[in-house]
C-alpha positions in Angstrom: 101.5 91.2 88.8 101.4 95.3 90.3 105.1 96.1 91.3 104.9 96.3 95.3 106.3 99.3 96.7 106.7 100.5 100.4 104.9 103.9 100.6 107.4 106.7 102.0 108.6 106.0 105.7 108.0 108.5 108.1 111.1 109.2 110.0 109.2 107.9 113.4 108.2 104.7 111.5 111.9 104.2 110.1 113.3 104.4 113.4 111.0 102.1 114.7 111.9 99.7 111.8 115.5 99.9 112.8 115.0 99.2 116.6 112.6 95.7 115.4 116.0 95.0 113.4 117.4 93.9 117.3 114.0 92.6 118.4 113.6 89.0 119.8 111.2 87.9 117.7 113.3 86.6 114.6 110.4 86.7 112.4 109.1 90.3 113.3 112.9 91.2 113.0 113.0 89.7 108.7 110.0 91.9 108.6 111.5 95.0 109.6 114.4 94.6 107.6 112.5 93.5 104.4 110.4 96.5 104.4 113.9 98.8 105.4 115.5 97.0 102.2 113.1 97.7 99.5 111.5 100.8 100.8 114.8 102.0 102.3 117.7 101.0 100.1 115.6 100.3 96.8 115.6 96.6 96.3 112.9 95.0 94.5 111.0 92.1 96.0 112.9 88.9 95.1 116.1 90.3 96.1 114.7 91.5 99.5 113.1 88.1 99.6 116.1 86.4 98.9 118.1 88.2 101.8 115.6 87.8 104.6 114.7 84.1 103.7 111.3 84.6 102.5 109.2 83.9 99.7 108.5 86.9 97.5 104.8 86.1 98.2 105.5 86.8 101.5 107.5 89.8 101.2 105.1 91.4 98.9 102.1 90.5 102.0 104.3 92.4 104.5 104.7 95.7 101.9 101.1 95.4 101.7 100.2 94.9 105.9 103.1 97.9 106.0 101.4 100.1 103.7 98.0 99.8 105.3 98.7 99.9 109.0 102.5 101.1 109.4 104.6 99.4 111.8 101.7 98.2 113.2 100.7 96.0 110.2 103.9 94.2 110.9 103.1 93.0 114.1 101.9 89.0 114.3 98.2 88.4 114.9 97.1 87.5 118.1 94.4 84.5 117.8 91.4 85.0 119.3 90.9 82.3 121.9 
């Protein structure tokens, strides 16, 4: 499987991610932390996954979502009822 890499973070995105670390939704905070660990700290997917308590596949999914949609790509999807 190709290595998952976080694209270059824009300064505003980095600020938003740091703000999300204290979000009331713990899942959103974990997603932001994983992106910062991989994109800013340079950790690998497995190590970031271990630190945030998620599977490597989940962290890869978050990285793809962030790369495609920025911080908005990390937001939980609302059900269409």
